[in-house]
C-alpha positions in Angstrom: 4.8 15.0 -4.2 2.8 11.8 -4.9 0.9 13.2 -7.9 3.4 11.7 -10.4 3.2 8.3 -8.7 -0.6 8.4 -8.9 -0.4 8.9 -12.6 2.3 6.3 -13.1 0.3 3.7 -11.2 -3.0 4.6 -12.9 -1.3 4.1 -16.3 0.5 0.9 -15.5 -1.2 -1.7 -17.6 0.3 -4.6 -15.6 -1.8 -3.6 -12.5 -5.5 -4.5 -12.1 -8.0 -2.0 -10.7 -7.9 -3.4 -7.2 -4.1 -2.7 -7.0 -4.6 0.8 -8.4 -7.4 1.5 -6.0 -5.4 0.2 -3.1 -2.5 2.4 -4.0 -4.8 5.4 -3.9 -6.1 4.4 -0.5 -2.5 4.0 0.8 -1.3 7.4 -0.4 -4.3 9.2 1.1 -4.3 7.5 4.5 -3.0 9.4 7.5 0.7 8.8 8.1 0.0 7.2 11.5 -3.0 5.0 10.5 -2.3 1.3 11.0 -1.7 -0.5 7.7 -3.3 -3.9 7.9 -4.8 -6.1 5.2 -7.8 -6.8 7.4 -8.5 -3.1 7.8 -8.3 -2.5 4.0 -10.6 -5.5 3.4 -13.2 -4.0 5.9 -13.1 -0.7 4.0 -13.7 -2.3 0.6 -15.8 -5.0 -1.0 -12.6 -7.0 -1.6 -11.6 -9.9 0.7 -8.3 -10.5 2.4 -6.9 -12.5 -0.5 -7.7 -9.8 -3.1 -6.0 -7.2 -0.9 -3.0 -9.4 -0.4 -2.7 -9.9 -4.2 -3.0 -6.2 -4.8 -0.2 -5.5 -2.3 2.0 -8.1 -3.8 1.5 -6.6 -7.3 2.4 -3.1 -6.0 5.5 -4.5 -4.3 6.5 -6.5 -7.4 6.4 -3.4 -9.5 8.5 -1.5 -6.9 5.8 1.1 -5.9 5.7 0.1 -2.3 7.6 -1.9 0.3 5.9 -3.3 3.4 7.5 -4.0 6.8 5.7 -5.9 9.5 6.0 -4.5 13.0 6.1 -6.7 16.1 6.1 -6.0 19.8 6.3 -8.6 22.5 5.8 -11.4 20.0 2.6 -9.8 18.6 2.1 -8.4 15.2 1.0 -4.7 15.5 0.5 -4.1 11.8 2.7 -2.9 9.0 4.3 0.2 7.7 4.5 0.8 4.0 7.0 2.9 2.1 5.9 4.5 -1.1 8.8 5.1 -3.5 8.7 8.2 -5.7 10.2 8.7 -9.1 12.4 11.5 -7.8 14.2 9.2 -5.4 12.2 10.3 -2.3 10.0 8.1 -0.3 7.1 8.4 2.1 6.4 5.9 5.0 3.0 5.4 6.4 1.5 3.1 9.0 2.2 2.1 12.6 
């Protein structure tokens, strides 16, 4: 289902390689894996700011939408929804 989105993102010349790589990490992560910028920065050589910019670029182009999840005043992490060309979507994260 996400094969077309992988090709679309890979060929989007407005995205840098960090955003393209992050998209690949997002679509291959388990559906229930916590989605946090700190976790992605631990798994890559990129820092928190670079990961944040990559997420913002993917959001700006409409590939993903992030939602921060809270419980008892604490941030648990985020879920991310990946939008597909066929109108379907996939949500991953906490």
